[in-house]
C-alpha positions, 0 to 999 in steps of 0.5 A: 589517415592519422585517424586509421593509425590511432585506431589500429594502435589502440586495437593493437594494445588492447589485443596485446594486453588482454593476451599478455596478462595470462588467463582470463576468467569468465565472470558467472552471472551468480557473481554479479550483486543485483540490487532489487527490492525484496518481492514480498512485504507486510505493512502494519499500520494504525488507522483513523477513520473520519466517519460519515452520515448516511440514511438507514431506513427512517433514521440517519446514522451519524458516525464519529472519528475514531481509530483502528488498526490494519494489516497489508500483505503484499507482493511486487510483481515488477515494473512498480506494480504489486498485488496486496491484501488488505485487513483492517479493524476499527470501531466508532460511535454512531448517533442514530437520529429519528425525526421527534425522538432523542438522538442515541448514541451506540458502538460500532464495529467494522472489518474490512478485507480487500484485494488491491492492485498497487502502483508505486512510482519511485521519486528518489531511492528513498521516497516513492508515491503510490495509488491503489485500486481494489475491491473491499468487503465490509462487515458492519456490526451495531449490536444496539440497532440489530445491525449485522451486515456485509457490503462490498464495493471498489476502494481507492487509495494514494499515499507515500512511502519513505525508506528508513533502510534496506528492509524498513519503510514508513508508510502513509495513505489515505483510502476512500471506499464506495461503501456507504456507511457511518465508518467513512473514509481512512487515513493510515499510517505505519511500517512496511517490512520487505523480505 
């Protein structure tokens, strides 16, 4: 009985308080401040390639570690997912080895372009980890060896992003490509800007 009386008194006080205060204005949805990530982003990053050793006809091509840069353009589609277009440029020195001949060092250039699906898991408000899978095209040019070729295959990446403020994040990423070549895997570090 006490619970029913207490509940009735509380309801009466709330009803009286609402109507005694005068007009009540409805809150428009536009007036509510929603905290939400900007959908578009761009990442400008430096890269280090690890080099790799591959067979090329009768020769073995041994790529060394070198550097380059990359740019990612992304769009967040929701629930941690984003689609991304990546471009990178790098160079390295490739050593051509043939049986019975002296090794020859030549310069190589690589242009890559990929379309990726990215999933980011937010560990905290400032730190997230991500994985990506995509399909990549690579243009390889080694003029001294008359190599000017293109190849394509899947690319995989993992990394993390750390927020510096509402618009900028530091990003680090490791990428592995199924394309066989003297460029090898890549390590990226850069800045993401969301807009």
